N, C-alpha and C positions, 0 to 999 in steps of 0.2 A: 504494500500500500504506500501511496505517496503521502507527503506531508505538505500542507498548505504553507507557503512561505510568507503570505501577506497578513496573516492573522497573528494576534498576540498570543493566543493559547496553542497555536499549532495543532489544529484538529487533523486527524487522519482522514483523507478522502478515499472513499471506496471506489474502486474502478467499476465500470459498467458490468463486467462479467461477475462481479461479486454481489450483485443485488439479489433480493429475495426472489423476484420473478425469474431472473436468469438461472438461479440455482434450481428452481422448480422445473423449468423447461429442460435443463440438463438432466436432472434426475429422471424425469418422465421419458425423455428420449433414450436414455441409457437403459431404462427398464424395458422399453420396446426392443432394443438391441439384445438385451439379455434374454428376453422371451423368444425372439427370432432365432438366436443361436442355440437355445435349449431345444427348440424344435429341430434345428439342424443336426444336433447330436443324436436325437432320437431317430431321425430319418437315416443318418449315416449308419447307425447300428442295425437298422432294419434291412438295408441294402448292402449286400456283400461287397459290391464293387467300390463302395464309398468308405469302407472301414479304415483304409489307409489315410483318408483325409479328415478324420474326425478331430484332428488337432486344431483345425481352423476354427470351427465353432466353439471348441473347448477354450481356445485362447480368447475368443470374443467374450465368452462367459466370464472368464477371470478378469479381463480388462474392464468390461462394463460394470462388473460387480465392484471392482476397486473404485471406479469413478462414482458410482452410486454411494458407496460407503463414505468416501471422502467428502462428497457434497452434503450428505446428511450430517456428518460430524461437524462440518463447517457451519451449517444452519443451527445445529444444537448449540455449538459454542457461541455463536452470535447471540442467540436468545438468552442463554444463561449469563453472558457478560453484560448484556443490556440491562437485565434485571438488577444485577449488582451495581452497575453504574447509576441506574435510576434511583436505587435505594440510597446510595451515598450522596447523590445530589439533593435528594429530599432531606436527608439528615443535615447536610450543611445549610440548606435554606432555613430550616427550622431554628437553628442556633444563631444565624446571622440576624434575624429580625428581632 
């Protein structure tokens, strides 16, 4: 993440690909890839000629599962850190007044 240089408090600016809607789109599209590759593995095991090529959908399963997991962890971390920051800001405001 970049840091704004013109502000006094130097807020972190989130890039466009780290927004909530972008994370949801990435997670959903990777779920579709995961499902498609799972069907590919099942089809490869059903057809004898394709058993040698089962590594392609298996690799897609692993890679899309990794992207799904990292995106979900990123969203969970964001929500838990926002709650802590919000609580600290409310605590400071109550004692300033």
